[in-house]
KOLDREN-241326 format. One record per residue: residue number from 1; residue in three letters; x, y, z of N, C-alpha, C in turn. Coordinates in steps of 0.2 Angstrom, whole numbers, plus 5000, padded with zeros to 4 digits. Layout:
! KOLDREN-241326
{k: NUM, r: ala, n_u: X, n_v: Y, n_w: Z, ca_u: X, ca_v: Y, ca_w: Z, c_u: X, c_v: Y, c_w: Z}
...
! end
This chain:
! KOLDREN-241326
{k: 1, r: met, n_u: 5004, n_v: 4994, n_w: 5000, ca_u: 5000, ca_v: 5000, ca_w: 5000, c_u: 5005, c_v: 5006, c_w: 5000}
{k: 2, r: asn, n_u: 5003, n_v: 5011, n_w: 4995, ca_u: 5007, ca_v: 5017, ca_w: 4995, c_u: 5005, c_v: 5022, c_w: 5000}
{k: 3, r: glu, n_u: 5009, n_v: 5027, n_w: 5001, ca_u: 5007, ca_v: 5032, ca_w: 5006, c_u: 5001, c_v: 5036, c_w: 5005}
{k: 4, r: asp, n_u: 4999, n_v: 5037, n_w: 4999, ca_u: 4993, ca_v: 5041, ca_w: 4998, c_u: 4987, c_v: 5036, c_w: 4999}
{k: 5, r: val, n_u: 4987, n_v: 5030, n_w: 4998, ca_u: 4982, ca_v: 5025, ca_w: 4999, c_u: 4981, c_v: 5025, c_w: 5007}
{k: 6, r: ala, n_u: 4986, n_v: 5024, n_w: 5010, ca_u: 4986, ca_v: 5023, ca_w: 5017, c_u: 4983, c_v: 5029, c_w: 5021}
{k: 7, r: lys, n_u: 4985, n_v: 5035, n_w: 5018, ca_u: 4982, ca_v: 5041, ca_w: 5021, c_u: 4974, c_v: 5041, c_w: 5020}
{k: 8, r: gln, n_u: 4972, n_v: 5039, n_w: 5014, ca_u: 4965, ca_v: 5039, ca_w: 5012, c_u: 4961, c_v: 5034, c_w: 5017}
{k: 9, r: val, n_u: 4964, n_v: 5028, n_w: 5018, ca_u: 4961, ca_v: 5023, ca_w: 5022, c_u: 4961, c_v: 5026, c_w: 5030}
{k: 10, r: leu, n_u: 4966, n_v: 5029, n_w: 5032, ca_u: 4966, ca_v: 5032, ca_w: 5039, c_u: 4961, c_v: 5037, c_w: 5039}
{k: 11, r: ala, n_u: 4960, n_v: 5042, n_w: 5034, ca_u: 4955, ca_v: 5047, ca_w: 5035, c_u: 4948, c_v: 5044, c_w: 5035}
{k: 12, r: lys, n_u: 4947, n_v: 5038, n_w: 5031, ca_u: 4940, ca_v: 5035, ca_w: 5031, c_u: 4939, c_v: 5032, c_w: 5038}
{k: 13, r: val, n_u: 4944, n_v: 5028, n_w: 5040, ca_u: 4943, ca_v: 5025, ca_w: 5047, c_u: 4941, c_v: 5030, c_w: 5052}
{k: 14, r: asp, n_u: 4945, n_v: 5036, n_w: 5052, ca_u: 4944, ca_v: 5041, ca_w: 5057, c_u: 4937, c_v: 5044, c_w: 5057}
{k: 15, r: lys, n_u: 4935, n_v: 5045, n_w: 5051, ca_u: 4928, ca_v: 5048, ca_w: 5050, c_u: 4923, c_v: 5043, c_w: 5052}
{k: 16, r: ala, n_u: 4924, n_v: 5037, n_w: 5051, ca_u: 4919, ca_v: 5031, ca_w: 5053, c_u: 4919, c_v: 5031, c_w: 5061}
{k: 17, r: arg, n_u: 4925, n_v: 5032, n_w: 5064, ca_u: 4926, ca_v: 5031, ca_w: 5071, c_u: 4922, c_v: 5037, c_w: 5074}
{k: 18, r: asp, n_u: 4923, n_v: 5043, n_w: 5072, ca_u: 4920, ca_v: 5049, ca_w: 5074, c_u: 4912, c_v: 5048, c_w: 5073}
{k: 19, r: ser, n_u: 4910, n_v: 5046, n_w: 5068, ca_u: 4903, ca_v: 5045, ca_w: 5067, c_u: 4900, c_v: 5040, c_w: 5072}
{k: 20, r: tyr, n_u: 4903, n_v: 5035, n_w: 5073, ca_u: 4901, ca_v: 5030, ca_w: 5078, c_u: 4900, c_v: 5033, c_w: 5085}
{k: 21, r: his, n_u: 4906, n_v: 5036, n_w: 5087, ca_u: 4906, ca_v: 5040, ca_w: 5093, c_u: 4900, c_v: 5045, c_w: 5094}
{k: 22, r: lys, n_u: 4899, n_v: 5049, n_w: 5089, ca_u: 4894, ca_v: 5054, ca_w: 5089, c_u: 4887, c_v: 5051, c_w: 5090}
{k: 23, r: thr, n_u: 4886, n_v: 5045, n_w: 5086, ca_u: 4880, ca_v: 5041, ca_w: 5086, c_u: 4878, c_v: 5039, c_w: 5093}
{k: 24, r: phe, n_u: 4883, n_v: 5036, n_w: 5097, ca_u: 4882, ca_v: 5032, ca_w: 5103, c_u: 4883, c_v: 5036, c_w: 5109}
{k: 25, r: ala, n_u: 4888, n_v: 5041, n_w: 5109, ca_u: 4889, ca_v: 5045, ca_w: 5114, c_u: 4886, c_v: 5052, c_w: 5114}
{k: 26, r: gln, n_u: 4883, n_v: 5054, n_w: 5108, ca_u: 4880, ca_v: 5060, ca_w: 5107, c_u: 4884, c_v: 5066, c_w: 5107}
{k: 27, r: phe, n_u: 4891, n_v: 5065, n_w: 5106, ca_u: 4895, ca_v: 5071, ca_w: 5106, c_u: 4902, c_v: 5069, c_w: 5102}
{k: 28, r: ala, n_u: 4905, n_v: 5073, n_w: 5099, ca_u: 4911, ca_v: 5072, ca_w: 5096, c_u: 4917, c_v: 5070, c_w: 5101}
{k: 29, r: pro, n_u: 4921, n_v: 5065, n_w: 5099, ca_u: 4926, ca_v: 5062, ca_w: 5103, c_u: 4931, c_v: 5068, c_w: 5106}
{k: 30, r: gly, n_u: 4932, n_v: 5073, n_w: 5102, ca_u: 4937, ca_v: 5078, ca_w: 5104, c_u: 4934, c_v: 5084, c_w: 5107}
{k: 31, r: asp, n_u: 4927, n_v: 5083, n_w: 5109, ca_u: 4924, ca_v: 5089, ca_w: 5112, c_u: 4926, c_v: 5089, c_w: 5119}
{k: 32, r: tyr, n_u: 4930, n_v: 5095, n_w: 5121, ca_u: 4933, ca_v: 5096, ca_w: 5127, c_u: 4928, c_v: 5096, c_w: 5133}
{k: 33, r: arg, n_u: 4922, n_v: 5098, n_w: 5131, ca_u: 4917, ca_v: 5099, ca_w: 5136, c_u: 4915, c_v: 5093, c_w: 5140}
{k: 34, r: his, n_u: 4917, n_v: 5087, n_w: 5137, ca_u: 4915, ca_v: 5081, ca_w: 5139, c_u: 4921, c_v: 5077, c_w: 5142}
{k: 35, r: lys, n_u: 4926, n_v: 5081, n_w: 5144, ca_u: 4932, ca_v: 5078, ca_w: 5146, c_u: 4933, c_v: 5080, c_w: 5154}
{k: 36, r: asp, n_u: 4935, n_v: 5075, n_w: 5158, ca_u: 4935, ca_v: 5076, ca_w: 5165, c_u: 4942, c_v: 5080, c_w: 5167}
{k: 37, r: ile, n_u: 4947, n_v: 5079, n_w: 5163, ca_u: 4953, ca_v: 5082, ca_w: 5164, c_u: 4957, c_v: 5083, c_w: 5157}
{k: 38, r: leu, n_u: 4960, n_v: 5089, n_w: 5156, ca_u: 4965, ca_v: 5089, ca_w: 5150, c_u: 4971, c_v: 5092, c_w: 5153}
{k: 39, r: ile, n_u: 4977, n_v: 5088, n_w: 5151, ca_u: 4983, ca_v: 5090, ca_w: 5153, c_u: 4988, c_v: 5091, c_w: 5147}
{k: 40, r: asp, n_u: 4991, n_v: 5097, n_w: 5147, ca_u: 4996, ca_v: 5098, ca_w: 5141, c_u: 5002, c_v: 5095, c_w: 5143}
{k: 41, r: ser, n_u: 5004, n_v: 5089, n_w: 5141, ca_u: 5010, ca_v: 5086, ca_w: 5144, c_u: 5016, c_v: 5089, c_w: 5141}
{k: 42, r: ser, n_u: 5016, n_v: 5093, n_w: 5136, ca_u: 5022, ca_v: 5097, ca_w: 5133, c_u: 5024, c_v: 5102, c_w: 5138}
{k: 43, r: leu, n_u: 5019, n_v: 5104, n_w: 5143, ca_u: 5021, ca_v: 5109, ca_w: 5148, c_u: 5025, c_v: 5106, c_w: 5154}
{k: 44, r: leu, n_u: 5023, n_v: 5100, n_w: 5155, ca_u: 5025, ca_v: 5097, ca_w: 5161, c_u: 5030, c_v: 5091, c_w: 5160}
{k: 45, r: gly, n_u: 5031, n_v: 5089, n_w: 5154, ca_u: 5035, ca_v: 5083, ca_w: 5153, c_u: 5032, c_v: 5077, c_w: 5155}
{k: 46, r: ile, n_u: 5035, n_v: 5071, n_w: 5154, ca_u: 5032, ca_v: 5064, ca_w: 5156, c_u: 5032, c_v: 5064, c_w: 5163}
{k: 47, r: glu, n_u: 5037, n_v: 5065, n_w: 5167, ca_u: 5037, ca_v: 5064, ca_w: 5174, c_u: 5032, c_v: 5069, c_w: 5178}
{k: 48, r: gly, n_u: 5032, n_v: 5075, n_w: 5175, ca_u: 5027, ca_v: 5080, ca_w: 5178, c_u: 5020, c_v: 5078, c_w: 5177}
{k: 49, r: thr, n_u: 5018, n_v: 5076, n_w: 5171, ca_u: 5012, ca_v: 5074, ca_w: 5169, c_u: 5010, c_v: 5068, c_w: 5174}
{k: 50, r: ala, n_u: 5014, n_v: 5063, n_w: 5174, ca_u: 5013, ca_v: 5057, ca_w: 5178, c_u: 5012, c_v: 5059, c_w: 5186}
{k: 51, r: lys, n_u: 5015, n_v: 5064, n_w: 5188, ca_u: 5014, ca_v: 5066, ca_w: 5195, c_u: 5007, c_v: 5069, c_w: 5196}
{k: 52, r: val, n_u: 5005, n_v: 5073, n_w: 5191, ca_u: 4999, ca_v: 5077, ca_w: 5191, c_u: 4993, c_v: 5071, c_w: 5191}
{k: 53, r: ile, n_u: 4994, n_v: 5067, n_w: 5187, ca_u: 4989, ca_v: 5061, ca_w: 5187, c_u: 4989, c_v: 5057, c_w: 5193}
{k: 54, r: ala, n_u: 4995, n_v: 5055, n_w: 5196, ca_u: 4995, ca_v: 5052, ca_w: 5202, c_u: 4992, c_v: 5055, c_w: 5208}
{k: 55, r: asp, n_u: 4993, n_v: 5062, n_w: 5208, ca_u: 4990, ca_v: 5066, ca_w: 5213, c_u: 4983, c_v: 5066, c_w: 5213}
{k: 56, r: ile, n_u: 4980, n_v: 5067, n_w: 5207, ca_u: 4973, ca_v: 5067, ca_w: 5206, c_u: 4970, c_v: 5060, c_w: 5208}
{k: 57, r: val, n_u: 4973, n_v: 5055, n_w: 5206, ca_u: 4970, ca_v: 5048, ca_w: 5208, c_u: 4970, c_v: 5047, c_w: 5215}
{k: 58, r: arg, n_u: 4976, n_v: 5049, n_w: 5219, ca_u: 4976, ca_v: 5049, ca_w: 5226, c_u: 4971, c_v: 5053, c_w: 5229}
{k: 59, r: thr, n_u: 4970, n_v: 5059, n_w: 5227, ca_u: 4965, ca_v: 5063, ca_w: 5230, c_u: 4958, c_v: 5060, c_w: 5229}
{k: 60, r: his, n_u: 4956, n_v: 5058, n_w: 5223, ca_u: 4950, ca_v: 5055, ca_w: 5221, c_u: 4949, c_v: 5049, c_w: 5226}
{k: 61, r: phe, n_u: 4953, n_v: 5044, n_w: 5226, ca_u: 4952, ca_v: 5038, ca_w: 5230, c_u: 4952, c_v: 5039, c_w: 5238}
{k: 62, r: met, n_u: 4956, n_v: 5044, n_w: 5240, ca_u: 4956, ca_v: 5046, ca_w: 5247, c_u: 4949, c_v: 5049, c_w: 5249}
{k: 63, r: glu, n_u: 4946, n_v: 5053, n_w: 5245, ca_u: 4940, ca_v: 5056, ca_w: 5246, c_u: 4935, c_v: 5051, c_w: 5246}
{k: 64, r: glu, n_u: 4935, n_v: 5046, n_w: 5241, ca_u: 4930, ca_v: 5040, ca_w: 5241, c_u: 4931, c_v: 5036, c_w: 5247}
{k: 65, r: lys, n_u: 4937, n_v: 5035, n_w: 5249, ca_u: 4938, ca_v: 5031, ca_w: 5255, c_u: 4935, c_v: 5034, c_w: 5261}
{k: 66, r: leu, n_u: 4937, n_v: 5041, n_w: 5262, ca_u: 4934, ca_v: 5044, ca_w: 5268, c_u: 4926, c_v: 5044, c_w: 5268}
{k: 67, r: glu, n_u: 4923, n_v: 5045, n_w: 5262, ca_u: 4916, ca_v: 5045, ca_w: 5262, c_u: 4913, c_v: 5038, c_w: 5264}
{k: 68, r: glu, n_u: 4917, n_v: 5032, n_w: 5262, ca_u: 4915, ca_v: 5026, ca_w: 5264, c_u: 4916, c_v: 5025, c_w: 5272}
{k: 69, r: asp, n_u: 4921, n_v: 5028, n_w: 5274, ca_u: 4922, ca_v: 5027, ca_w: 5282, c_u: 4917, c_v: 5031, c_w: 5286}
{k: 70, r: val, n_u: 4915, n_v: 5037, n_w: 5283, ca_u: 4910, ca_v: 5041, ca_w: 5287, c_u: 4903, c_v: 5037, c_w: 5286}
{k: 71, r: glu, n_u: 4902, n_v: 5034, n_w: 5281, ca_u: 4895, ca_v: 5030, ca_w: 5280, c_u: 4895, c_v: 5025, c_w: 5285}
{k: 72, r: lys, n_u: 4901, n_v: 5022, n_w: 5287, ca_u: 4901, ca_v: 5016, ca_w: 5292, c_u: 4899, c_v: 5018, c_w: 5299}
{k: 73, r: ile, n_u: 4900, n_v: 5025, n_w: 5300, ca_u: 4900, ca_v: 5027, ca_w: 5307, c_u: 4892, c_v: 5028, c_w: 5309}
! end
């Protein structure tokens, strides 16, 4: 397969994927209004981005754990 044909195939697959997503999710896959978090990793680098994500996960699960503990009381 030459490069031009490959680009056409990729464009067709991308269009089909977007259409599928819009049909079942009711919004475009790249619509930032439906994202929980956006991180520009070019600003933070790999390690910085990983730290931010890890901090968010820790915070989320700590809050969830605290809520479960309070419910037990």
